[in-house]
C-alpha positions as CSV (number, residue, x, y, z in Angstrom):
1,M,77.4,-66.4,-119.3
2,I,77.9,-68.8,-122.4
3,L,79.7,-72.2,-121.5
4,K,80.9,-73.6,-124.6
5,A,80.8,-77.3,-124.8
6,S,84.0,-77.5,-126.8
7,A,85.7,-76.0,-124.1
8,I,84.3,-78.4,-121.5
9,P,86.0,-81.8,-121.2
10,V,83.9,-85.2,-121.1
11,V,85.2,-87.1,-118.2
12,N,83.9,-90.6,-117.8
13,G,81.1,-89.8,-120.5
14,R,80.2,-86.9,-118.4
15,R,80.2,-83.0,-119.1
16,L,79.8,-80.9,-116.3
17,Y,78.5,-77.3,-116.9
18,E,79.6,-75.2,-113.6
19,L,77.1,-72.5,-112.6
20,G,79.1,-71.0,-110.0
21,D,77.3,-69.8,-106.9
22,R,74.0,-68.9,-109.1
23,D,70.8,-70.3,-107.4
24,I,68.5,-71.2,-110.2
25,V,65.0,-72.2,-109.4
26,V,63.1,-73.9,-112.2
27,H,59.5,-72.7,-112.9
28,H,59.1,-74.1,-116.5
29,F,60.8,-76.3,-118.9
30,V,60.2,-75.2,-122.6
31,T,61.8,-76.7,-125.7
32,R,61.7,-74.2,-128.6
33,E,62.6,-74.6,-132.4
34,T,63.9,-71.3,-133.7
35,T,64.2,-70.1,-137.4
36,P,64.9,-67.1,-139.4
37,E,61.2,-66.7,-139.8
38,N,60.7,-67.3,-136.0
39,P,63.3,-65.5,-134.0
40,F,63.2,-65.1,-130.2
41,A,63.0,-61.4,-129.7
42,P,65.1,-59.7,-127.0
43,H,63.7,-59.1,-124.0
44,K,64.4,-59.3,-120.0
45,H,62.7,-60.1,-116.9
46,A,63.2,-60.8,-113.1
47,V,64.2,-64.5,-113.0
48,P,67.3,-66.3,-114.2
49,E,67.2,-68.8,-117.4
50,L,69.2,-71.7,-118.6
51,W,69.2,-72.2,-122.3
52,F,70.8,-75.5,-123.5
53,I,71.4,-75.8,-127.5
54,V,70.5,-78.9,-128.6
55,E,70.8,-78.8,-132.2
56,G,72.0,-76.4,-134.8
57,E,73.7,-73.0,-134.4
58,A,72.6,-69.6,-133.7
59,L,73.3,-66.1,-132.4
60,V,72.5,-65.2,-128.7
61,T,72.1,-61.5,-127.7
62,L,73.1,-60.7,-124.1
63,D,72.6,-57.2,-123.2
64,G,73.0,-56.0,-126.7
65,I,76.2,-58.3,-127.5
66,E,75.7,-61.1,-129.9
67,H,77.5,-64.3,-129.4
68,S,77.6,-67.5,-131.6
69,V,76.2,-70.8,-130.0
70,E,76.2,-74.1,-131.3
71,S,74.9,-77.6,-130.2
72,G,76.1,-78.6,-126.6
73,D,76.5,-74.9,-125.5
74,L,74.8,-73.6,-122.2
75,I,73.7,-70.1,-121.9
76,V,73.3,-68.8,-118.5
77,I,70.8,-65.8,-118.1
78,D,71.0,-63.7,-115.1
79,P,67.9,-61.7,-114.0
80,W,67.3,-58.4,-116.1
81,V,69.9,-59.2,-118.6
82,E,68.3,-58.6,-122.2
83,H,68.3,-61.8,-124.1
84,G,67.1,-63.1,-127.4
85,L,68.3,-65.6,-130.2
86,R,68.1,-65.8,-133.8
87,T,69.7,-68.1,-136.5
88,E,70.1,-68.1,-140.4
89,S,69.1,-71.8,-140.4
90,Q,67.5,-73.5,-137.5
91,A,68.3,-74.3,-133.8
92,T,66.5,-76.7,-131.3
93,W,66.9,-75.5,-127.7
94,V,65.7,-75.9,-124.3
95,C,64.9,-73.2,-121.8
96,L,64.7,-73.8,-118.0
97,G,63.3,-70.7,-115.9
């Protein structure tokens, strides 16, 4: 699931990213910089993750389907969904998982 920042209104200086009924436990917090020479290869695992795009534009692959993402977007990755990220320039993002 991708929550596009451009589709979420800012109310009183706050943008709320609704996660529904997902129960996500955070075991790690990682910041990453992805470039064309350093893509994040598709993979999958048993734990859910949240990826927040801090800066730049990229293509996220979820179960073989590419989606465009940009600064402010949140990617919600459920367990066992294959996921990866690549860019034609540079993207800075945070992974919570």
